[in-house]
C-alpha positions in Angstrom: 94.4 102.5 114.7 92.3 103.5 111.7 94.6 103.7 108.6 94.2 107.7 108.8 96.0 107.7 111.9 99.1 105.8 110.5 99.4 108.0 108.0 99.6 110.9 110.5 102.5 109.3 112.3 105.8 110.3 111.2 108.4 107.9 109.3 110.6 107.4 112.6 107.6 106.8 114.8 106.3 104.2 112.1 109.9 102.7 112.3 109.5 102.4 116.5 106.4 100.3 116.3 108.1 98.4 112.9 111.0 97.5 114.8 109.0 96.0 117.9 106.7 93.9 115.5 109.4 92.7 113.4 111.4 91.9 116.4 108.6 90.0 118.4 107.9 88.2 114.8 111.3 86.6 114.3 111.5 85.8 117.8 108.0 83.8 117.6 109.6 82.2 114.2 112.9 81.7 115.6 111.5 80.0 119.3 109.3 77.5 117.2 112.0 76.6 114.6 114.8 76.0 116.5 115.4 74.0 119.8 118.2 76.2 121.2 119.0 77.5 124.5 118.5 81.4 124.8 121.9 82.3 123.7 121.3 80.3 120.6 117.6 81.6 120.0 119.2 85.5 120.5 121.8 84.8 118.2 119.6 83.3 115.4 117.1 86.2 115.9 119.7 88.9 116.0 121.5 87.8 112.6 117.9 88.5 111.0 117.1 91.9 113.0 120.0 94.3 112.8 120.7 97.1 110.1 122.7 95.3 107.7 120.2 92.3 107.5 116.9 94.6 107.0 118.9 96.6 104.7 119.4 93.5 102.4 115.7 92.3 103.0 114.5 96.1 102.2 116.8 95.8 98.7 115.3 92.5 97.8 111.8 93.9 98.3 112.4 96.8 96.2 114.0 94.5 93.5 110.9 92.5 93.8 108.7 95.5 93.4 107.0 94.4 96.5 105.4 97.6 98.2 102.4 99.2 97.3 102.4 102.8 96.4 101.4 103.7 99.5 104.3 101.4 101.3 106.7 102.8 99.0 106.0 106.1 100.0 106.4 105.3 103.5 109.6 103.6 102.8 111.1 106.9 100.7 110.1 109.2 103.6 111.6 107.0 106.3 114.7 106.3 104.4 115.0 110.1 103.6 114.4 110.9 107.2 116.9 112.9 109.7 117.9 110.2 112.3 119.2 111.3 115.4 120.4 107.8 116.2 123.0 105.3 114.4 124.5 101.9 115.0 128.1 101.6 114.9 127.8 98.0 113.2 126.0 98.9 109.7 127.0 102.0 107.4 124.4 105.1 107.4 122.8 103.9 104.1 122.3 100.4 105.6 120.9 102.0 108.7 118.4 104.3 106.7 117.5 101.2 104.4 116.8 99.2 107.8 114.7 102.3 109.1 112.3 102.4 106.0 111.8 98.6 106.3 111.0 99.1 109.7 108.5 102.3 109.0 106.6 100.0 106.6 106.1 97.2 108.9 104.9 99.8 111.3 102.5 101.6 108.9 101.1 98.1 107.6 100.4 96.6 111.1 98.7 100.1 112.2 96.6 100.2 109.4 95.1 97.1 110.4 96.3 95.4 107.1 97.2 92.0 109.0 97.2 89.5 106.0 99.4 92.2 104.5 101.6 92.1 107.3 101.8 88.6 107.3 102.8 88.2 103.9 105.4 91.1 104.6 106.8 89.7 107.8 107.0 86.0 106.2 108.5 87.3 102.9 111.0 89.3 105.4 111.9 86.0 107.4 112.4 84.3 104.3 114.8 86.4 102.5 116.4 86.9 105.8 117.2 83.4 106.2 118.9 83.5 103.1 121.2 86.5 104.1 121.6 85.1 107.6 123.3 81.6 106.7 
């Protein structure tokens, strides 16, 4: 998809794609780095892909000034989007931050910026490792 196409998608649409990209990336890392049974792998992945963990990663990326101007704009729009669903396991604030992170991942992925995507996902995983322990 061309970058212009990614720019035209809603923040919720970007988050929908970003959630899938992030989940797949985490599952691939977990399965290659841990020697475990399915339940163990699922638990390890779930500790990294949930609203509370993603909100903590988002906060750290903001603290570091990691996002480009375009990514920060996507994050702002996604964080402020009116969401029709919620998780019972996280605060609304955490849920909005997680949606913002997922939207940025979706935006970068759909923009075809694969080096940036790898950099972002690697950093998310590393930060997530510290919060998941």
